[in-house]
N, C-alpha and C positions, 0 to 999 in steps of 0.2 A: 504494500500500500504506500502511495506517495506521501512524503512528509509535508505537512501543511504549515502555514504561518502560526496557526494556533498551537501546534506541537512545539514549535520553536519557542513561542512565547511562554508556554508552560515550563519548558526546560530552563529558560533564562530568568523566569520570574518577573516578566514584564508584560505589558499589554500587546495585543496583536498589532495595534497601530504603531507602537514603537518598533516592533520587528519590521513592519512594512517600511517605516521611515529609514531604517538601516539598510534594508535590501535595495531601496530606491535612491540611496545616496544622500538623504536629507542631512544637512550639515549641523543643525543645531541640536545635537544630542550629546549628553555628558560622556566624556571619554570612557569612564568606567562602565557605563551602561552599554555603549557601543561594543566594548571589548567582550562583555558578557554575552551579548546577542551574537557576535561573530563566533565566539566559542561554541555556542549552542548550534549555530548553523553548520559549523564544521563537524561537530559530534554527530549530528543527525543526518549529515550529508544532504542538506536541503538543496533542491534544484527548483528554480522558479518555474512557474507555469506560464510558458510563453504565450499560449493562447489567451489566458486570462489577462496577462499584461497587455496584449494587443487590444483587447476590448476596452481596457481602461485608458490606455495612452494612445491608441491608434498606431502603435508600433509593436514590432515583434522582437527587436534587437538582433535581427538576422540580416546580414549584408552578403552580397555575392561578390566574389573576386574572380574575374575572368582574365586568364592569361593566355598568351599564344601557345607556350609549351612548358608544362610543369617540369619536365625532365631536363630542361636547360638550367644549369646551376644558378644563374642569376635570378631567374624567375622563381626557382625553388626557395632560394634564400630570401627573396622579397616576400614570398607568400608566408614564410615562417614569421617574418617581422610583422606583417599585417595581422596574422592570427594572434601573435603575442600581445601586440598593443590593443587590438580590438577587445581581447579578453579582459584587459586591465580596465577598460571603460564599460564593461558589461555587455559587449556584443559578441555574437557568434558569427563565424565566417564560413560560408560554403564556397567551394572552389570548383571551377570548371575550366577547361581549356578549349581554345578555338582552332588551334593549328595555324592561326593567321589566315584562315580561309574566309573570304568575304561571305559566302553562303552560310558557313557554320556560325560566324559572328552574328549575322542577321537572324538566324534561327534561334540562337541563344537569347538574344535580346527580345525577340517576339515571345519566347517562352516566359522570360522574366516579367514581361509586361502583364502577363496573365496570372502571375504568382502573387497573390495577396499577402503572402507571408514574408515577402522580401521588402525590407525598408528602402534599400538603395543598392547601387552597383558601383564597384571599382573596376574599371575596364581598361585593359591594355590592348589596343587594337593595332593590327598590322594590315588587315584586309580592307577595312572601311575607313573613310575619312570622317572627321568630326561632324561635318554637315550631314553625312549619311546616318550617323549614330543618333543625332539629336532627337529624331522623331520615332525611334524604334523601341524605346523602353516604356512606352505608354504613360509618360509623365512621371515615371519613377526617377528619383534623383540619381544622377550619375556623375562620377568623377573620372576624367580621363587620366591615365598614367602614360608616361612616355612622352611623345611629341604631339603637340597640337598641330594638325595639318590644315586647319582652316578656322576662321572666326565662327564660333558657335555660342549657344547659350549654356554650354556645359563648362563646369569647373575643371581645372587642369592642375596637376602636380607633376613636376619633372625637374631635371637639372639643366644647366646650360651646356649642352653638348658641344656647341661651337667653341666656347671658351675652354672647355676641358680638353678638346682635341688640340687646340692651339697651344696649350701649355705642354702637352705631351711632345709636340714637335719642337717647341722651344727648348725643352730639356735635351732632346736628342741633338739638336743643332749646337746647343751649348757644350756638349761633349765632343764637338768636332766632327760630327757626322754630316756629310754633305750629299750623300746619295740615299735619301730617305724614301722608302716605299710605303704606300698605304694599302692595306689589305682589308676588304670587308664590304658588305652591302650587296644587295641584289642588283642595284642599278635601276630598280623599278620606281615608277613615279610615286608609289605609296610608301616606299621605304624611307620615311621622314628621318628616322634616327640616323641612318647612314648618310643621308643628304647633309644633315647638320654637322656630323663628324667630318665629312669630306670638306665642308666649307671651312671648318676650323683648321683642318690639315693644310688647306691652301693658304689660309691667313698666316699660319705659322711659317710656312715655307717662304712666302713673300717677305715676311718680317726678317727672316734670316738671309735674304738675298738669294734664295734657291728657287729652282723652277717649280711653280705651283701645280703645273699640269703633269709634266714629266712622263717618262716612259714606264715608270715603276708602279703606276696605279693598277690594282687588280681587284676585281669584284669577286666575292665569294659568299656563299649562303649561310654563313655563321656556323658551319659545321667543320669539325677538325679535319675531315678528309678533304674538304674543299681547300682548306688552308695548305695542306700538304701539296696538293696539285699546283696551287698558285706559287708556292715557294720553289717547286721544281722549275717552273717557267722562269721565275726571276733569276734563278741560279744559272740558267742557260745563257744569259746575256754575257757578252765579253767583259763588260764592266758591271760587275754585280753591285747591287745596293749594299750599303754598309750599315743600314738601320731599317727596322721594320716596325711600323705603327699599325697594330691590329685593332679592328673596331670592336673586338670582344676578347675575353680571356679564352673562350672556347677556340677561337681562331688562333690565338697565340699558342695554345697548347699543341695544336696540330702543326704549327710552324716550328716550334721548338723540337718536336720529334723528327720532323723532316730534316731540319738543319743538323741534328745529331746524326741521322742516317747518312747525310752527305758530307760528314766530317767538317762541318762549318762550325767554328768555335763561337760561342756566345758568352760574353759580349765582344771578345777580341776581334773577330771577323765581322760580326753583325750584331748590333744591339737590337733588343726587342722590347716593345712596350705593348701591353694589352689594355683592356677596358672592362670594368665591372668589379675588379678586385674580389673575385670569388674565393672561397676559403682555400681551394686547391692551389691557388697562385703562390701561396706562401710555402708550399711543400714541393713545388716542381724543382728540377735541377737543370739550370740554375733557378733560383727563386725569381718570380716574374714581377717586374715593375708594371704598375697598372694604375689607371684612373679609378679612384674609389668613390662611387656615388654613396651618399649617406643613406643606405637602404632603410635603416631604422627611422631616419628622419622622413624619408619618403612615405613609409608606412604610417607614421603618426600624422603627418600632414594630410594624407589621403583620407584616413578615417575621420580626423577632426573636421576636414572640409565637408565630407559627406554628412556628418552629424549637424554641422552648422547649416547646411542646405536644408536639412529636414526641419530645423527650427525656423528658417527664414526662406521659404520657397521662392519668394519674389525678390530676394536680394540681388545685389550686383554680382556679376560673374567673377569668380575668384581665380586668380592666376598665382600659383605658389611655386617659387623656385627654391629648390633644396640644394644644400651645399655639396661640393665634391672636393677631392684633393688628389694630387698625384703622389702615389706611394712608390718611392724609388727603391729597387732591390737589385739583385745581382745581374739580372739580364740586360740592364742598361749601363752597367759599369759602376755600381755603388760599392762593391766589395773590393 
């Protein structure tokens, strides 16, 4: 039988209203009383009745997180941060993946639009533009993650990919690298993340007095095998690049392996920088320099922005830029 507020109230020796106030985060409660109620909640393993809460508040506390690919390390780590922070503010997260396919993204949003138990959506889209997404969630609040591809009425949380890429190139140029290759992105019109990282790459190259177009630009689909193929092509040039800026750590991992197979020393012969700073980057050989988006910051900003939109449906569109930093490790010559 499910534990009720009355059960908790009897265990803690307080009123049902006091227990309700604690569960719902009411601030004006004596610390000793709050502690007694929290202890009773834990002892009885109380779980809130989301349906009842929905009827009272018009919300369920359930949010959807839709990502392109859960098995990609960056998205897996971001999902962990979203779940962790959402839990701390009393929300439950349900996760689905779209594969970056436009039809799948559209179908997911149409399903969510019919789901009365979903308060809102955090959506990382690769297949649809913002203007396509705006009308698909049936009025359900939505926060876009990643890149905003067009002006819409949707809130957005992301990092400055242009500046992050520029900083990565500036670091390589500052280490004396003059033949810097860029690796990543499908080259498709909807691949906004790659577009901005390529823009930052070119800005960094121009600032260093280097060719911003160059013969060393290679597209790849963010998979390690694609990176290995691209590296083999680059190594076939009579004048090889001396540095490689990868648009993701997944690409960088594939590049590092192929460079090892080809007996190219990193960083002596070729420096390498990735993007995303996934956990594995610290444990590669050599350890991988990488742009680190504040994934915990992205998660917190995304959940907070969604909750703020629920409280203020007609408010101004929110554009939140989260911090990043360049983490320098062995692959670009830090050791």
